[in-house]
Structure formats: structure tokens, C-alpha cells
C-alpha angles and dihedrals in degrees: 000000000000107000134065122228134182119215114206130193126215113238133178118226132177113243118177091343095309132102114245128182120225138160123244127189111269105169140346120205148148119265147169110236115214136179124234116259140180118357094358091056093052092046091051092049090048090053089050093249108147129174093027123168131187117216116204108207135168118264116258138149094265091055090044090055090056088068094057097045127064107288092210089071094071135077130182120220110208127162091350090303126109123225125192112227114234102165139021107200120197095183101229093336092298113174094205107069136007126202116217112198116202138167125219116263108231 
């Protein structure tokens, strides 16, 4: 774990009588960013996912809650770039590490 990320959650708030979407800080943690490789890389390219990173983070209740809520509500801020979360992978329900797969927001 050598990099710091900030996970943000999309929320809707009423401003001047209108709904507006914004992102609020959800969780900050250390991670190991990785690139896709092998079969996962080819599947992502086939699904038109480019610029995908995998963030390996330690298991905790906040990360566990990301599985039960809508994954499209989260973004990861890493190295001044935002990534939209599309999968939270627990690798056979392991309670050691979780892999957050996210694609770059362009």
C-alpha cells in the first residue's frame, strides 16, 4: 500500500428548489494501484472500457458497504484523476483485501 486515494459518493441535494448532484467524501485510504492484465484486460477492451485501474485496498466496513449500494454512485480520486467505480471485487469473500475496479472519467 503505497498510494493514497479518496473515495467519493454521489449525493443529491436541493439547491434553490432544484436537485443537484455533487460528490462528498466517503472514505480515504491507502491502496496499491494496478493495471488490468490477461483475461481481464481483454474483457475490458471488448466491453469498451479503456483506461481502467484496479485499486487494492484493505477490507473494512466502509468498503463492504460499497458492495451493497449502487456502485455507480462512487468515484475514486487518484493522482488528480477521477475514476468511476464499476466493480467491487472481494475475491471469494476474502476479508483481507478488496479490489476496486474503476475506469477513468473523461
